[in-house]
N, C-alpha and C positions, 0 to 999 in steps of 0.2 A: 773183429766185431767193433762196430762204431758205438760211440757214446752220444746220446741225444739229450740236449738240454732244452726243455720245453718252456716257452714263455707263458706265464700264468694268465696274463691279461691281454686283451685286445683293446687298446685305448688309442688316443690321438697321438701319443708319443711312445709307442711300445718299446723302442730301444733305449730311451732315456729314462723310463720309469716302469720297472717291471721286476718280477721275481722269476728265477729260473729253477726248475725242479727236474729230477731224474726219472728213470723208468719205475722206480719204487715209490714215487710220490714225495721223496724227500726234497726239501728246499736246499739248493746248492749255492746260488748267488742271489744277491739283491742289487739292483741298480736304481739309484734315487737321484732325481734332479729337481730341486725346488724351482718354482717359477720366480722370475725376477729379471732385471735388466742384464746383470752379469751372472750367467748361469754356470754352475759347477756340478758335474756328475760324479757321484761317489759310488764305487763298486766295492761290495763287501762279500765275504765268503762264509758260509755256514760251517761251524765246527761242532761236531757231535761228541761231547765228552761225557755224557751221562751213561752209566752202565746199563740203564734200562733201554737205551737207544740201540737199534740194530747196528752191526758193523757198517760203517760208511766212511771210509778214508777220504779226506778232502783231496782235490787235485793238487799236485805239487806246484808251488809258486816258482815260476821261472820268468823273471822280467827280461828286459831287452838289452841288446847291445846297440849303441847309438850308430846310426848310419847316416852321416852328414852328406848333404849335397848343397849345391850353390844355387838351386832354383828358387823361384819366388816363394814368398810366405804362403802357407797352405791353411789359411783361416777358414772359418765356417761362415756361411751366410747368417743374416740376423735371425733372431728368435722367431719372428713372425714367419719367415720363409720356412724354417724348420717345422713349425707347427702346421703351416698350411700344407706342406708336402706330406706330412704324416696324416692329416685329416682326409686327404683325397682317397677314396676307395676306387678300385678299378673294376670296370664292368666290360662285358662283351669280349671282343677278341683279345684285348690287352690282358684281361684277367685270365683268359684261357692260356695265353702265351706264358704267363707267369708260372703256371703250374707245370710247364714242361722243363725237366732238368736238362742240363747240358749233355749228359751222357746218353748214348743211344739206347740203353736198357734201363728205363725208369723203374724205380722201386715204389711200391705202394706206400702211402702215408701210414706210419705205424699207429697202432691203437693208442689212445690217450690213457696214460696210467692214472690211477686214482691218487689224488694228493693226500699226503699224510700230514695231520695237524701235530706239529712238534711242540707247540706251546712255548712255555718259557724255558724249556730245557735246551734250546738251541742258542748258541752264542755265535756272534759274527766277528770276523777279523777284517781289518781294512786291507784292501788289495791295491787300489789306485784311485786317483781322481783325474778328471778331465776338465780343464777350465776352458770353456768355449769362448773364443775371441772373434769378433766380427771383422775387424780390419787388420789384425795381425795374426801371426801363427798361433794356433791353439797350443796350450800347455798340457803336459801330462806329468803327474806326480806319482811316484812309486813308493810302495811300502817296504819292499825288499829287493835284494839283488844289487847289481853294481850301480844302479841309479837310485838306490834307497835314499830318501831325504832330499832328492834333487828334483828340479823342474826341467823337463826336456821339451823343447819345441818340436812339434810334429814335423816341421820341415827338416829337422835334424834326425828325427826318429825314422822317417820314411824318405825314400827317394822315389821319384816318378820314373815309370818305365812303360813304354808302349801305350796302347789305347784300348779302352773298353767302351761299352755303350754309354757309360756315364763319366767318361774322362780317363785320365791316366791311371794305370794300375799303380799300386803302392808297394814298394819292396822294403822290408826291414831285415836286419840280421838278428837271429835269435840268440839266446844265451848259449846254445850249443855251437854257435859259430856258423850255422847254415843260414842261407838266405831264403826268405819266404815272400811270396807275392800275393797280395789281395787284388783280385780282379773285380772291378766295378761293372758287373753285368747289368742287363736291362732291368731285371726284376729281382736280383739276388746278389749277394757277395760270395765270392769263392776264394779260398786260400789254397795255394799249392806251393810245393818246393820250387824255388826259382833256379831250376837247372834243366838239363835236357830231358829228364824223366817227367817233369811236371806232375809229380806224385800228388794226389789230392790229400789235403790236410784237414780242411773243414769246409762245410757248405751251409749256408743259411737257407732254410725252407720257409717261405712266407705262408701265412694262413690262407687257406682257400675260402674266400668270402662266400662262395656258393654252397659250402658244406658246413652245417651248424656245428658239427663235432670236430671240425678241423682246428688244429692249433699250429702256431708257428714254432719252429724249433731250430736250434743250431746243432748240426751233426758234426761230430769230431771223429775222424778216422784214426786207425791204430797208430799211424805215424805221428799224430799230433797229441796223443794222450799223455805225454810227459810235459806238456806245455799248455795246459788248459787255461790257467790264469792269463797267460800271455795272449792266447787266442781270443779270450773274451774281451780283454781290454782293447786290443787292436780292432776287433770286430765292432765294438761299440762306436769307436770313432769312425771307422770306414763306412758302416751302414748308415749312420746319420749323414755323413758326407754324400753318400750315394743317393739317399732319399731326397736330400735337398736339391739334387740336380734333376729330379724327375719332372 
């Protein structure tokens, strides 16, 4: 069974500013990016420690193993380009194409779970920060794991491999020693094992702009459920990169 993390808001920068919640309506992650010339995204995770809260174990933190390569810096376009690409809504054939999953047997969009108001009883712990840089390689800072307290350049975190609709796929080595590949597809990002099996790990399902009740969500399959923190941090970088190239 897969885990679905729903994006609470449909705004101009949904990946850089949002709250993720689960099927029970519990807040799981928050992603916050203040406006400014030099922008930094902070990712935090909800911790439910109050006895009145229902059981809700947080995802296990599993940061990354560095995967160096000698290719060019992998910086992000300037802030205006990111904002403009986020503001554009798709219509007509493009929007219909976006709704078609890569697998031959599409699954229906799951029902939207009611959101639970946790109030002040929810605490958040720091997971990671992404420092977006326009002319140099973007930096990622981690709270835990072998990179704890360090800054890692994305050109060292990922290596480029193959081509997708929006440029090279990005490969990183997980804490478990396995290689994982983010594919920059035309309308979504997809994570697989980087081996002959190409086993699916996670897929981003964008909002259907023609359905009022539709929400975007990140689906994490069973093979990726021990590395959810790692998936969310890398997804945040990859999806912003992919959107900037639309």
